[in-house]
SEDRENKE-584715 format. One line per field, with one value per residue (C-alpha): x, y, z. Coordinates in steps of 0.02 Angstrom, whole numbers, always signed. Each point is the difference from the previous one (the first is absolute). Layout:
BEGIN
X: X, ...
Y: Y, ...
Z: Z, ...
***
This chain:
BEGIN
X: -4076, -59, +95, +3, +63, +33, +38, +47, +31, +29, +16, -90, +97, -51, +170, -25, +182, -2, -130, +21, -96, +0, -17, -192, -8, +137, -96, -168, +67, +93, -156, -108, +122, +7, -189, -35, +136, -5, -168, +88, +122, -80, -163, -22, +93, -17, +69, +17, +45, +50, +25, +53, -101, -49, +184, +32, +118, -147, -92, +149, +32, -184, -2, +159, -71, -166, +81, +116, -139, -110, +136, +28, +165, -33, -37, +107, +18, +64, +37, +35, +54, +24, +41, +146, +123, +163, +139, +64, +155, -49, -186, -122, -154, -152, -75, -189, -119, -24, +187, +45, +161, -31, +74, +180, +6, +118, -65, +87, -77, -171, +13, +57, -153, -129, +68, -38, +158, +50, -3, -182, -44, +99, -89, -169, +71, +70, -168, -89, -49, +42, +165, +28, +33, +56, +51, +22, +71, -16, +57, +111, +164, +96, +27, -47, -172, -38, +61, +144, +33, +171, +34, +135, -65, +73, -68, +93, -100, -163, +58, +43, -170, -90, +102, -28, -187, -10, +108, -83, -179, +8, -61, +45, +44, +38, +47, +2, +169, +151, -16, +85, -80, -162, -139, -62, -180, -47, -152, +55, -11, -147, +84, +151, +142, -3, -189, +8, +124, -101, -157, +93, +64, -181, -56, -90, +53, -24, +125, +184, +158, -67, -169, +52, +110, -55, +51, +16, -60, +64, -176, -92, -158, +78, +6, +138, +86, +66, +183, -35, -102, +132, +145, -83, -35, +173, +81, -109, -18, +180, -17, -167, +58, +162, -96, -123, +104, +181, +26, -15, -124, +75, -129, +39, -73, -11, -43, -27, -84, -67, -79, -187, -132, -66, -109, -41, +53, -177
Y: +1529, -107, -138, -7, -162, -41, -187, -72, -185, -74, -186, -19, +103, +29, -74, -177, -39, +135, -91, +4, -87, +104, +188, +6, -91, +114, +158, -64, -68, +160, +101, -111, +18, +189, +13, -108, +64, +179, +33, +12, +135, +93, +94, -88, -124, +30, -150, -7, -177, -36, -183, -75, +77, +150, +42, +84, +147, +120, -88, +14, +182, +42, -87, +92, +167, -27, -59, +148, +123, -74, +9, +136, +57, -101, -159, -150, -61, -177, -60, -185, -71, -187, -77, +19, +144, +45, +127, +64, +105, +87, +12, -121, -58, -94, -114, +30, -142, +42, -1, -103, +7, +38, -103, +49, +108, -37, -3, +160, +103, -72, +35, +179, +28, -95, -9, +108, +89, +46, +182, -13, -88, +130, +144, -58, -33, +177, +73, -92, +109, -137, +34, -181, -100, -180, -92, -190, -84, -189, -33, -122, +74, -149, -36, -182, +44, +108, -125, +33, +181, +80, +71, +131, +76, -25, -2, +162, +86, -57, +58, +170, +12, -44, +123, +141, -31, +2, +155, +99, -47, -19, -180, -153, -128, -187, -106, -190, -35, +59, +30, -163, -103, -97, +56, -170, -55, -159, -114, -61, +178, +47, +167, +84, +0, +189, +4, -152, +86, +161, -97, -101, +159, +49, -175, -20, -179, -172, -106, -13, +40, +165, -63, +39, +151, +181, +177, +43, +181, +135, +70, -42, -13, -136, +108, -39, +150, +6, -15, -155, -77, +23, -48, -166, -43, +47, -103, -155, -9, -59, -134, -63, -7, -88, -129, -36, +31, -7, +181, +162, +129, +167, +134, +183, +141, +188, +82, +187, +101, -39, -169, -5, -122, -117, -142, -89, -180, -52
Z: +3652, -145, -88, -190, -77, -182, -12, -170, -33, -173, -33, -168, -126, -181, -45, +61, +42, +134, +104, +190, +139, +158, -39, -4, +167, +68, -43, +60, +165, +39, -40, +111, +145, -12, -20, +153, +117, -60, +83, +168, -57, -144, -23, -165, -111, -187, -95, -188, -53, -180, -45, -166, -144, +104, +26, -166, -15, -10, +141, +116, -41, +27, +169, +54, -56, +89, +161, +3, -35, +137, +132, +130, +80, +159, -100, -47, -180, -35, -177, -25, -169, -24, -168, -118, +6, -84, +15, -167, +30, +161, -37, +80, -96, +63, -132, -20, -42, -184, -38, -152, -99, -182, -141, -34, +156, +143, +178, +54, -140, +35, +185, -26, -109, +102, +178, +150, +55, +177, -52, -50, +162, +97, -87, +65, +173, +1, -51, +141, +147, +125, +87, +53, -157, -26, -159, -2, -156, +10, -177, -87, -60, -70, -184, +30, +63, -151, -129, -119, +43, -10, +173, +18, +160, +172, +176, +32, -137, +79, +170, -74, -83, +162, +102, -124, -5, +190, +16, -139, +41, +189, -11, +104, -132, +4, -151, -1, -79, -97, -186, -49, +137, +2, +115, +54, +18, +90, -2, +171, +69, -109, -39, -72, +127, +32, +21, +113, +116, +1, +46, +131, +80, +33, +56, -164, -45, +75, -95, -43, +100, +68, +61, +179, -36, -11, +43, +184, -11, +115, +11, +161, -105, -109, -156, -125, -80, -177, +49, +106, -141, -135, +114, +46, -182, -64, +137, -22, -190, -31, +134, -65, -181, +46, +102, -141, -156, +56, -54, +95, -66, +45, +35, -38, +104, -17, +166, +2, +135, +171, +35, +32, +66, -132, +63, +165, +26, +43
***
């Protein structure tokens, strides 16, 4: 099989007060890890990495469409989005790089017009020929992180959105935090907390509290499967965030279908 990866990381937003530090590094590091390790498991690794100004709404949709079209049924498709995100009602939106609230417009209206919804992401995942599909959302959900935004969403609504996306699209999905909770990033870790735990699971980090912790795969060949990967991250993210920030970051997962091999530990 081949691996198709779309890795998006946005730190420099058109709207300056949305600036983040770690997402570009998160996306690039994850891509490097899959590209290097994937050679042992996949015939080919096709990585599309969109950082900062390249990560426009159109750029992301084009990368998703191309990756899906290039895939085959036996392939694996991984989509990683790091940056800002928001749940409005029960609909999740990823904030593309060019997003900017217009004068007199509230954030919600601007995001509905300019954001990338879970339904749009799911449509491209559905159209992909690959039968093994993974969606990772390492995005900030809290009102505090997005400035003075009125938040009426709840973690339960995000969980429902994640579960519906997984169920309807047949995708293994993991989201960094509840809709009213901050998805932390840390200079000490060098990554967002969710990405850090995902990298640690695969022995892809050398610092922080998980430097010596990783998945103990059931595979005799030392290959981590998707269920092992997500379970490690969801279990460790609350502990890491509480240790560093005094607050647990609760990860949400949508697991549908049979687990499959993802990446070797070495």
